[in-house]
N, C-alpha and C positions, 0 to 999 in steps of 0.2 A: 541261638534257640531256633531261628528260622531254618538254618541249614540242618540242624539235628532233626527237626520235624520232617523236612523233605527226605532225609536219609531214612528215617523210620517208616515213612509212608511209601517211598518208591524203591529203595534199595533193599531193605530188610523188613518188608511189611508182615503183618500178622499172617497172611495167607502163605508166605514163604516159611515163616517160623513153624506154622502148623504142620508143614510137611515133615520136619524133623520130629515133631510131636507124634506124627503118625508112624515113625520108624525109619525114615530116611536117615542114613548116616550124616552127621554134621558136616564132615569133610566134603561129601557129595553135594550137599546144599550150598556150602561155601564156594566150591569150585564153579558151580553154575552161576552164582551171583557175581563172582569175580570176572567170569567171562563176559557177563553183561555190563558190569560197571568196574572196569579195571582201575580207574582212578581212585576207587574206594577200597581197594584190596585190603589195606591194613585195617581199616575200620570194620570191614566185613569179617575178617579173621578175628578181630577183637570181640565181635559180637558173642561168639562162643568161647574164644580163648580166654576171655576175662569174665566169663559167665557169672561167677560168684559175686563179682563186684556189682552186678546189676540187681542183686537181691538185697532189699533193705533190711531183711531179717524177719524175725517172728513179729506178729502183731501182738503187742503187749496184752496179756490176759487170755489169749487163745490157747496157749500151751497149758496154762493152769486149768482151763476148762477140759482140755483133752485128758489131763492127768486126773482131774476130779472124776470124770466119767469112768475112767479105768479103775480108780480106787473104789468106786461104787459098784464095780463088777460089770459095767457095760462093755461089750465089745465095741471097738471103734475102728472103722475101716475108712479107706480113702479111695476115691476115683480121681485121678489127676491127669490133666493134659500136660504131658511132659516127655521130653526126649529120653529114650532108653539109655543113651550114652550119658546124659547130664544128670539123671536121677541119682545114681550112686554117689557122685561127688557132692551133690547137693545134700543128700542124706548125711554124708560124712561131715559136712560143714554145719548142718543143722540136725543134730541127732534126734530131736523130737519127731522128725519125719519118719524115723525108723520105729516109732512106738505104735504105729497102726497095726492092728491085728492082721488085716489083709489090705494091701495097697494094689489097686489096679492102675497100672501106668500105661497110658495110651500108646507110647512108643514101643512098648513090649506087645501090646494087643493089636496094633494097627487100626484102631478106631478111637475117635475123639468124642468127648462130651460136646454137644448134647445128643449124639446118636444113641438111640434106645439100646443098641446092642451092648454098649459098655456097661450100662446099668444092669442088664440081664446077666452079663458075665460075673459081676459082683454078686448078685443074688444067687447064682448057681454055685459060686465058690463058698459062700457063707451059709448056704442052706436055709435061707429065710425068704419069706414073702415080702414084697415091697411094703405092704400095710404094717409090717412089724418093724419097719426101719424109719428113721428120721434122716432126711437128706438135707444137708446145709451147703449153700454155695452163695457166692456174691453175684453171680451172673444170672439174670432173669431167665434166659433161655435154658439154662441147665436146671434151674428150679422148676420151670414149667414142664420140661420133659419128665422129671422125677415125679411131679404131681400127677401127670397124665398116666404114668405107670403105676400109681397107687401109693407112692411114698407119702408119708407126712413130710412137709417141707418147711424150711426156714430160709429166708433170704438174709444172708449175713450182712449186717451194717456195722455193728460194733460188738466187741466182746461182752459188754454189759447187757446190750439188748439180746444177744445170743443166749446168755445165761438165763435171763428172765423168760425168753421164749421157750427154752428147754423145760424150765420149771413149770410153765403154763401147760406144756404137753404132758406133764406128770413125771418128768425125769427127776430122779432124786439127786439133787446137787446142793452143796452148801451155797447159801446166798452170800455174795461178797458185798460188803457195805463199804462205801467210800469213807475215808477218814481214818 
């Protein structure tokens, strides 16, 4: 666990991974890290070579909310910090990701959340004002930027809380009762 933490902090830190999410080809990013940390070459290559193994899967309940929103006639869009190379394979492995009406992928756009520009690009493509949208994210800095731009916002914690927060905002959704 200690070695893994060191590897994630020093060899493949978030700041390095974000460069691929900004559009740098994965192999270019890998080559640079291998040159810096040759003893970790296999693990560095595995970081993207075994990418799908790093994803735990859908959060139970969230896909149901996505589909409930669409069944109620709401357009559902995504802004995601994601490598342009890895996005298609991830959508193929998790088809619900392909159910968004518009998906703004940072690696295709060259800009990451929470930069205001990525939010503006979504609004331009969907033809709506921020005040007419609800932005949901688990990261406070993303939610804060969206709020500053005029979106109604929800900080994601659990699917159950999300469903109730949406209903409180006046979104028509079936209430899911436990049991």
